[in-house]
FIDOZA-103480 format. One record per residue (C-alpha): x, y, z; residue in one letter. Coordinates in steps of 0.5 Angstrom, whole numbers, padded with zeros to 4 digits. Layout:
BEGIN
+-------+-------+-------+------+
!    c1 !    c2 !    c3 ! type !
+-------+-------+-------+------+
!     X !     Y !     Z !    A !
...
+-------+-------+-------+------+
This chain:
BEGIN
+-------+-------+-------+------+
!    c1 !    c2 !    c3 ! type !
+-------+-------+-------+------+
! -0051 !  0005 !  0066 !    M !
! -0059 !  0002 !  0066 !    A !
! -0062 !  0001 !  0073 !    T !
! -0066 ! -0006 !  0073 !    L !
! -0073 ! -0005 !  0074 !    T !
! -0078 ! -0009 !  0079 !    D !
! -0081 ! -0012 !  0073 !    V !
! -0074 ! -0014 !  0071 !    E !
! -0071 ! -0017 !  0078 !    I !
! -0078 ! -0021 !  0078 !    K !
! -0076 ! -0024 !  0071 !    K !
! -0069 ! -0026 !  0073 !    L !
! -0071 ! -0029 !  0080 !    L !
! -0078 ! -0032 !  0079 !    T !
! -0080 ! -0032 !  0071 !    E !
! -0078 ! -0038 !  0066 !    P !
! -0074 ! -0036 !  0060 !    S !
! -0073 ! -0040 !  0054 !    S !
! -0068 ! -0040 !  0048 !    V !
! -0067 ! -0044 !  0042 !    T !
! -0059 ! -0046 !  0040 !    M !
! -0055 ! -0052 !  0037 !    R !
! -0050 ! -0056 !  0041 !    P !
! -0043 ! -0054 !  0040 !    S !
! -0039 ! -0058 !  0034 !    Y !
! -0034 ! -0059 !  0039 !    E !
! -0038 ! -0064 !  0042 !    G !
! -0039 ! -0069 !  0036 !    G !
! -0033 ! -0073 !  0038 !    N !
! -0036 ! -0080 !  0036 !    I !
! -0041 ! -0080 !  0030 !    N !
! -0046 ! -0074 !  0031 !    T !
! -0048 ! -0075 !  0039 !    A !
! -0046 ! -0070 !  0043 !    I !
! -0043 ! -0072 !  0050 !    G !
! -0045 ! -0069 !  0057 !    F !
! -0039 ! -0064 !  0057 !    K !
! -0042 ! -0060 !  0051 !    C !
! -0049 ! -0062 !  0054 !    D !
! -0047 ! -0058 !  0060 !    N !
! -0044 ! -0052 !  0056 !    Y !
! -0051 ! -0051 !  0052 !    L !
! -0055 ! -0051 !  0059 !    L !
! -0050 ! -0046 !  0062 !    E !
! -0050 ! -0041 !  0055 !    A !
! -0058 ! -0041 !  0057 !    A !
! -0057 ! -0039 !  0064 !    V !
! -0053 ! -0034 !  0062 !    L !
! -0058 ! -0032 !  0056 !    D !
! -0063 ! -0031 !  0062 !    H !
! -0059 ! -0026 !  0066 !    F !
! -0057 ! -0022 !  0059 !    R !
! -0065 ! -0022 !  0057 !    A !
! -0065 ! -0017 !  0063 !    V !
! -0059 ! -0013 !  0062 !    G !
! -0054 ! -0017 !  0067 !    L !
! -0050 ! -0020 !  0062 !    G !
! -0043 ! -0023 !  0064 !    A !
! -0040 ! -0017 !  0061 !    T !
! -0045 ! -0012 !  0065 !    E !
! -0044 ! -0016 !  0071 !    L !
! -0036 ! -0015 !  0071 !    Y !
! -0035 ! -0008 !  0068 !    L !
! -0041 ! -0005 !  0071 !    V !
! -0042 ! -0008 !  0078 !    H !
! -0035 ! -0011 !  0079 !    G !
! -0038 ! -0019 !  0080 !    V !
! -0036 ! -0025 !  0076 !    N !
! -0042 ! -0030 !  0074 !    F !
! -0040 ! -0037 !  0077 !    D !
! -0043 ! -0043 !  0076 !    V !
! -0042 ! -0047 !  0082 !    V !
! -0046 ! -0053 !  0082 !    G !
! -0049 ! -0057 !  0077 !    V !
! -0053 ! -0064 !  0078 !    D !
! -0055 ! -0066 !  0071 !    T !
! -0059 ! -0072 !  0068 !    R !
! -0059 ! -0074 !  0061 !    L !
! -0065 ! -0078 !  0058 !    H !
! -0064 ! -0078 !  0051 !    T !
! -0058 ! -0077 !  0046 !    V !
! -0057 ! -0070 !  0043 !    L !
! -0054 ! -0069 !  0036 !    T !
! -0050 ! -0064 !  0032 !    L !
! -0056 ! -0061 !  0028 !    D !
! -0061 ! -0061 !  0033 !    D !
! -0065 ! -0055 !  0035 !    D !
! -0065 ! -0055 !  0042 !    V !
! -0070 ! -0051 !  0046 !    T !
! -0067 ! -0050 !  0053 !    V !
! -0072 ! -0047 !  0058 !    E !
! -0069 ! -0044 !  0065 !    V !
! -0074 ! -0044 !  0071 !    T !
! -0072 ! -0040 !  0077 !    P !
! -0072 ! -0044 !  0083 !    K !
! -0069 ! -0040 !  0088 !    T !
! -0072 ! -0040 !  0095 !    K !
! -0072 ! -0034 !  0100 !    D !
! -0067 ! -0037 !  0104 !    T !
! -0062 ! -0039 !  0099 !    D !
! -0056 ! -0036 !  0099 !    R !
! -0054 ! -0038 !  0092 !    E !
! -0059 ! -0037 !  0085 !    M !
! -0062 ! -0044 !  0083 !    V !
! -0064 ! -0045 !  0076 !    F !
! -0068 ! -0052 !  0073 !    A !
! -0066 ! -0052 !  0066 !    V !
! -0069 ! -0057 !  0061 !    A !
! -0066 ! -0058 !  0054 !    A !
! -0072 ! -0060 !  0050 !    I !
! -0071 ! -0063 !  0043 !    V !
! -0076 ! -0066 !  0038 !    E !
! -0076 ! -0073 !  0037 !    R !
! -0082 ! -0077 !  0033 !    D !
! -0086 ! -0071 !  0032 !    G !
! -0086 ! -0069 !  0039 !    A !
! -0082 ! -0065 !  0044 !    P !
! -0078 ! -0069 !  0049 !    K !
! -0074 ! -0067 !  0055 !    K !
! -0066 ! -0069 !  0053 !    A !
! -0063 ! -0066 !  0059 !    V !
! -0065 ! -0064 !  0065 !    T !
! -0061 ! -0060 !  0071 !    S !
! -0060 ! -0056 !  0077 !    R !
! -0055 ! -0050 !  0076 !    F !
! -0053 ! -0046 !  0082 !    R !
! -0050 ! -0039 !  0081 !    V !
! -0046 ! -0034 !  0085 !    L !
! -0044 ! -0027 !  0084 !    L !
! -0037 ! -0026 !  0086 !    R !
! -0034 ! -0019 !  0088 !    R !
! -0028 ! -0018 !  0084 !    D !
! -0023 ! -0013 !  0087 !    P !
! -0020 ! -0011 !  0080 !    A !
! -0026 ! -0007 !  0078 !    I !
! -0026 !  0000 !  0082 !    P !
! -0032 !  0004 !  0084 !    D !
! -0037 ! -0002 !  0082 !    A !
! -0044 !  0000 !  0082 !    A !
! -0048 ! -0003 !  0087 !    P !
! -0053 ! -0009 !  0085 !    L !
! -0060 ! -0008 !  0086 !    P !
! -0062 ! -0010 !  0094 !    A !
! -0065 ! -0017 !  0092 !    E !
! -0059 ! -0019 !  0089 !    L !
! -0054 ! -0018 !  0094 !    E !
! -0055 ! -0024 !  0098 !    R !
! -0052 ! -0028 !  0092 !    F !
! -0046 ! -0024 !  0092 !    V !
! -0040 ! -0027 !  0096 !    V !
! -0032 ! -0025 !  0097 !    D !
! -0030 ! -0032 !  0096 !    R !
! -0034 ! -0038 !  0092 !    L !
! -0033 ! -0043 !  0097 !    A !
! -0028 ! -0045 !  0103 !    T !
! -0026 ! -0052 !  0105 !    A !
! -0024 ! -0055 !  0111 !    E !
! -0016 ! -0056 !  0110 !    V !
! -0014 ! -0063 !  0111 !    S !
! -0007 ! -0065 !  0114 !    E !
! -0002 ! -0068 !  0109 !    L !
!  0003 ! -0073 !  0111 !    A !
!  0007 ! -0073 !  0104 !    S !
!  0011 ! -0068 !  0101 !    T !
!  0009 ! -0065 !  0094 !    P !
!  0015 ! -0066 !  0089 !    V !
!  0015 ! -0061 !  0083 !    D !
!  0016 ! -0066 !  0078 !    D !
!  0012 ! -0063 !  0072 !    L !
!  0017 ! -0060 !  0068 !    H !
!  0013 ! -0055 !  0065 !    G !
!  0006 ! -0053 !  0065 !    A !
!  0003 ! -0058 !  0060 !    F !
!  0006 ! -0064 !  0062 !    H !
!  0002 ! -0069 !  0065 !    R !
!  0003 ! -0076 !  0069 !    G !
! -0002 ! -0081 !  0070 !    E !
!  0002 ! -0086 !  0074 !    D !
!  0000 ! -0084 !  0082 !    A !
!  0005 ! -0089 !  0084 !    T !
!  0011 ! -0083 !  0082 !    S !
!  0007 ! -0078 !  0086 !    D !
!  0007 ! -0078 !  0094 !    P !
!  0001 ! -0074 !  0095 !    V !
! -0003 ! -0078 !  0090 !    L !
! -0001 ! -0084 !  0093 !    S !
! -0003 ! -0081 !  0100 !    E !
! -0010 ! -0079 !  0097 !    I !
! -0012 ! -0085 !  0093 !    I !
! -0009 ! -0091 !  0098 !    G !
! -0012 ! -0097 !  0097 !    D !
! -0018 ! -0094 !  0093 !    D !
! -0021 ! -0097 !  0086 !    N !
! -0018 ! -0090 !  0083 !    A !
! -0013 ! -0087 !  0078 !    I !
! -0011 ! -0080 !  0079 !    G !
! -0006 ! -0075 !  0076 !    W !
! -0003 ! -0068 !  0078 !    K !
! -0004 ! -0062 !  0073 !    W !
! -0002 ! -0055 !  0073 !    R !
! -0008 ! -0051 !  0071 !    I !
! -0007 ! -0047 !  0065 !    P !
! -0011 ! -0040 !  0063 !    Y !
! -0015 ! -0043 !  0058 !    Y !
! -0019 ! -0047 !  0064 !    Y !
! -0020 ! -0041 !  0068 !    C !
! -0024 ! -0034 !  0067 !    H !
! -0024 ! -0027 !  0070 !    F !
! -0016 ! -0028 !  0070 !    T !
! -0016 ! -0032 !  0076 !    E !
! -0020 ! -0038 !  0077 !    R !
! -0021 ! -0045 !  0074 !    M !
! -0029 ! -0045 !  0072 !    Q !
! -0034 ! -0050 !  0072 !    M !
! -0033 ! -0052 !  0065 !    S !
! -0025 ! -0053 !  0066 !    G !
! -0028 ! -0058 !  0072 !    Y !
! -0032 ! -0062 !  0067 !    L !
! -0027 ! -0062 !  0062 !    R !
! -0023 ! -0066 !  0067 !    Q !
! -0028 ! -0070 !  0069 !    M !
! -0029 ! -0072 !  0062 !    E !
! -0022 ! -0074 !  0061 !    E !
! -0022 ! -0078 !  0067 !    A !
! -0026 ! -0083 !  0064 !    K !
! -0021 ! -0083 !  0058 !    H !
! -0015 ! -0084 !  0062 !    L !
! -0019 ! -0089 !  0067 !    F !
! -0021 ! -0094 !  0062 !    V !
! -0014 ! -0094 !  0058 !    A !
! -0011 ! -0095 !  0065 !    S !
! -0015 ! -0102 !  0065 !    R !
! -0014 ! -0104 !  0058 !    G !
! -0021 ! -0103 !  0056 !    I !
! -0019 ! -0096 !  0052 !    S !
! -0025 ! -0092 !  0049 !    I !
! -0022 ! -0093 !  0042 !    K !
! -0021 ! -0101 !  0043 !    R !
! -0028 ! -0102 !  0045 !    L !
! -0031 ! -0097 !  0039 !    L !
! -0026 ! -0101 !  0034 !    D !
! -0028 ! -0108 !  0037 !    E !
! -0035 ! -0108 !  0039 !    R !
! -0038 ! -0101 !  0037 !    G !
! -0039 ! -0099 !  0044 !    W !
! -0040 ! -0092 !  0045 !    I !
! -0039 ! -0089 !  0052 !    P !
! -0045 ! -0085 !  0055 !    V !
! -0046 ! -0081 !  0061 !    V !
! -0053 ! -0082 !  0064 !    T !
! -0052 ! -0077 !  0070 !    Q !
! -0046 ! -0072 !  0073 !    N !
! -0046 ! -0068 !  0079 !    K !
! -0040 ! -0063 !  0081 !    L !
! -0040 ! -0057 !  0086 !    R !
! -0035 ! -0053 !  0088 !    F !
! -0032 ! -0053 !  0095 !    T !
! -0026 ! -0048 !  0095 !    D !
! -0023 ! -0044 !  0089 !    E !
! -0017 ! -0047 !  0085 !    A !
! -0013 ! -0041 !  0082 !    V !
! -0009 ! -0041 !  0075 !    M !
! -0002 ! -0045 !  0075 !    E !
! -0004 ! -0048 !  0082 !    E !
! -0002 ! -0056 !  0081 !    D !
! -0009 ! -0059 !  0081 !    L !
! -0009 ! -0067 !  0083 !    Y !
! -0015 ! -0070 !  0080 !    S !
! -0018 ! -0077 !  0083 !    V !
! -0023 ! -0081 !  0079 !    Y !
! -0025 ! -0087 !  0084 !    T !
! -0030 ! -0092 !  0082 !    V !
! -0035 ! -0093 !  0087 !    E !
! -0041 ! -0098 !  0084 !    S !
! -0043 ! -0102 !  0079 !    V !
! -0050 ! -0104 !  0078 !    F !
! -0054 ! -0108 !  0073 !    K !
! -0048 ! -0110 !  0069 !    D !
! -0050 ! -0104 !  0065 !    M !
! -0048 ! -0097 !  0069 !    L !
! -0042 ! -0095 !  0074 !    Y !
! -0042 ! -0089 !  0078 !    T !
! -0035 ! -0086 !  0080 !    S !
! -0033 ! -0080 !  0084 !    R !
! -0029 ! -0074 !  0082 !    M !
! -0025 ! -0070 !  0087 !    D !
! -0020 ! -0065 !  0086 !    F !
! -0015 ! -0062 !  0091 !    Y !
! -0009 ! -0057 !  0091 !    V !
! -0004 ! -0056 !  0096 !    V !
! -0003 ! -0050 !  0100 !    R !
!  0001 ! -0049 !  0106 !    D !
!  0003 ! -0056 !  0107 !    G !
! -0005 ! -0058 !  0107 !    N !
! -0009 ! -0061 !  0102 !    L !
! -0015 ! -0057 !  0100 !    V !
! -0021 ! -0060 !  0096 !    K !
! -0023 ! -0055 !  0091 !    T !
! -0029 ! -0059 !  0088 !    A !
! -0033 ! -0066 !  0088 !    T !
! -0038 ! -0069 !  0084 !    G !
! -0040 ! -0076 !  0081 !    E !
! -0041 ! -0079 !  0074 !    I !
! -0045 ! -0085 !  0072 !    T !
! -0043 ! -0088 !  0065 !    H !
! -0045 ! -0094 !  0061 !    G !
! -0044 ! -0096 !  0054 !    Y !
! -0049 ! -0095 !  0048 !    C !
! -0049 ! -0099 !  0041 !    H !
! -0053 ! -0100 !  0035 !    K !
! -0055 ! -0106 !  0031 !    E !
! -0055 ! -0102 !  0025 !    T !
! -0053 ! -0095 !  0023 !    P !
! -0060 ! -0093 !  0023 !    D !
! -0063 ! -0097 !  0029 !    S !
! -0064 ! -0094 !  0036 !    E !
! -0059 ! -0094 !  0041 !    W !
! -0059 ! -0100 !  0046 !    Q !
! -0055 ! -0100 !  0053 !    M !
! -0049 ! -0105 !  0052 !    A !
! -0049 ! -0111 !  0058 !    V !
! -0042 ! -0111 !  0061 !    F !
! -0038 ! -0118 !  0060 !    D !
! -0033 ! -0121 !  0065 !    D !
! -0027 ! -0117 !  0062 !    E !
! -0030 ! -0110 !  0063 !    V !
! -0033 ! -0112 !  0069 !    L !
! -0026 ! -0114 !  0072 !    R !
! -0023 ! -0108 !  0069 !    A !
! -0028 ! -0103 !  0072 !    L !
! -0027 ! -0107 !  0079 !    R !
! -0020 ! -0107 !  0079 !    G !
! -0020 ! -0114 !  0079 !    E !
+-------+-------+-------+------+
């Protein structure tokens, strides 16, 4: 086991790093444009590389020091579209203050456009190191990192629940989108302009054998858009086929408020909060589990959506203006 030097600790906590990568092919869902989820994956990979460069990769942290690397918050803005074969330079700049209990990193994805570098994505990532009791006799981390080590990522205040949960999943992979059939979802949603579904957390949305990870929530956030517009009669495929409108995200935020555990039933709720300039709409995402008869919020966030289109295949992307049909659907009218 190598011991971190003062220079390496300083590099981790105060000095920027950069790495050049390409987006995941998984993200090329609509022509060659990369969606917000895989943009965040790219940034997360760069933050992991920042740790790896000083000898604290996720494996070393886990097996030697007995802690799990966890991204517990993202606040991401998308300025221009990344595409499949872009060479993306991702810069990671530590922004942690002396009083912070989380490690904070400013992350920027830079790509060449018209012969000049352009910031395509910027974000703030928040990281914690969670103790893992599965690793006995773990070696201590340097004292400078101990304030970022926790026994639990977050603990939410519970809310009383009037309704009684029903076990109607009929297997781990069933998903029901009709909130009216689930009393807990009906209670959460009430009269809001929202949809929700109950879903059993599978192992492949988790890490370290137990907990749902940030990428799992991002995947749920992406799916919420798909389910919402389909439920309002303006499905993604319909608007693609009829208008050539491509869904685009300009900003997303997500933060843990508690922990969600593998094979718990997760209630995902997507609420449209505002429509502005007839070009963008902002939605809130909240995630809950039921424990001991109480409702526990495990994560919360926001996402801003719009649509882009091209006049011709080689023209620039333009923002679409919502027409009456789309506006009524988004507002639930």
